[in-house]
C-alpha positions, 0 to 999 in steps of 0.5 A: 500500500505504501508503494502504491501511495508513493506512486500515486503521490509521484504521478499526481504532481503538476510537473509530472502531469505536464511531462505526461502531456508533453509525451502524449503530444509527441506520441500523437505527432509521431503517429500522425507524421508516421501514419498520416491520419490527417483527414480531419485536419485537411477538412479544417485547413481546406475550409479556411482556404475555401473561405479565402477563395470565396468557395462553397464550404459545405460541398464535397472536395474529394481531391482534398479530403473525405467527408464534408465540412460541418462547422459554423461558417466562422470556424474557417476564420478561427482556424486560419492561424493553423491553416496558413502554415505548411501542412506538417507544421500546421498539424504539429502546431494544432496538436501542441496547441490542443494539448497545451490549452487542455492542460492549462484549462484543466489546471484552472478548473474550480476544483480542489488541487487534488481533484484537478490533478486527478482530472488532468490524469484521467483525461489524457487517454481521450486527449491522445485518442483525439489528437491522433485524429486531429479532432477539435473536440479537446479544444471545444471542451476546453472552451466550454470548461473555460466558460465555467472557469471565468464565471466562477472568477466573476469575469463575464466578458471572458466567460461570454467569449468562450461560450460564444466560441463553443457555439461557433465551433459546434453549434450545440456547444452553446448549451454551456451558456445555460450555466450563466443562469446560476450566477448573479452576473448572468445578464452581463454574460448574455449581453457580452455574448451578443457583443462577441457574436457581433464582433466575430461576425464583423471580423468575418466580413473582412474576409467575405461579403455579407451575401456570402456569409448569409449563403454560408449560414443557409448552407450550414443550417441545411447540412446540420439538419440533414441526414448526412450528419448522423453518427448516432453514437448516442441515444439514437443509436441505442434506440435503433439497436433495440429496434424501437420505433421511436421518432426522433422528435420524441427523443428530442422531446424527452431530452428537453424534458430531462433537461428542464426537470434537472434545471428546475430542481437546481433552481429549488436546491438550497445548496446548489453545486455548480459542478453538478450542473456542468457535469450534467450539461457535458454528458447530456449534450453528447448522449442526446446528440445524433451527431455524436461519434466515439471521439466526441465522448471526451466531452461526456467523459469530462462530465463523468469525472467532474460528477464523480469528484463532486459527489459523495462516494458510494459503492454504486457511484465508484463502481459505475465510475470505474466501469465507465472510465475503463470501458469508455476511455482507458481500455484501448481498442483491439484488446477483445473483439467481443468488447469492441463489438459492445463498445462500437456496435452496441454503443456501450459508451452511450449506455454507461453515460446514460446511467451516470446521467440518471445518477445525477438526476436521482442524486439531485432529486434526493438533495431537494430534501437535504438541510445541508450539502453532503461533504465531498468525499470522492477519492481515487 
C-alpha cells in the first residue's frame, strides 16, 4: 500500500502531469507524421482556404479530403492561424496547441488541487485518442470548461467569449451558456455574448461579403439538419439497436424534458453545486446528440469525472465510475473483439453515460430534501 501511495503521490504532481502531456503530444505527432491520419485536419485547413477563395464550404472536395465540412461558417476564420502554415507544421502546431490549452484549462478548473490533478490524469487517454485524429473536440471542451472557469472568477466578458466560441465551433456547444443562469452576473454574460457574436461576425466580413456569409449560414443550417450528419453514437443509436420505433422528435422531446426537470430542481436546491450542473450539461449534450461519434465522448467523459469528484462516494457511484472510465476511455481498442463489438456496435459508451446521467438526476432529486450539502468525499 505504501508503494502504491508513493506512486500515486509521484504521478499526481503538476510537473509530472505536464511531462505526461508533453509525451502524449509527441506520441500523437509521431503517429500522425508516421501514419498520416490527417483527414480531419485537411477538412479544417481546406475550409479556411475555401473561405479565402470565396468557395462553397459545405460541398464535397474529394481531391482534398473525405467527408464534408460541418462547422459554423466562422470556424474557417478561427482556424486560419493553423491553416496558413505548411501542412506538417500546421498539424504539429494544432496538436501542441490542443494539448497545451487542455492542460492549462484543466489546471484552472474550480476544483480542489487534488481533484484537478486527478482530472488532468484521467483525461489524457481521450486527449491522445483525439489528437491522433486531429479532432477539435479537446479544444471545444476546453472552451466550454473555460466558460465555467471565468464565471466562477466573476469575469463575464471572458466567460461570454468562450461560450460564444463553443457555439461557433459546434453549434450545440452553446448549451454551456445555460450555466450563466446560476450566477448573479448572468445578464452581463448574455449581453457580452451578443457583443462577441457581433464582433466575430464583423471580423468575418473582412474576409467575405455579407451575401456570402448569409449563403454560408443557409448552407450550414441545411447540412446540420440533414441526414448526412448522423453518427448516432448516442441515444439514437441505442434506440435503433433495440429496434424501437421511436421518432426522433420524441427523443428530442424527452431530452428537453430531462433537461428542464434537472434545471428546475437546481433552481429549488438550497445548496446548489455548480459542478453538478456542468457535469450534467457535458454528458447530456453528447448522449442526446445524433451527431455524436466515439471521439466526441471526451466531452461526456469530462462530465463523468467532474460528477464523480463532486459527489459523495458510494459503492454504486465508484463502481459505475470505474466501469465507465475503463470501458469508455482507458481500455484501448483491439484488446477483445467481443468488447469492441459492445463498445462500437452496441454503443456501450452511450449506455454507461446514460446511467451516470440518471445518477445525477436521482442524486439531485434526493438533495431537494437535504438541510445541508453532503461533504465531498470522492477519492481515487
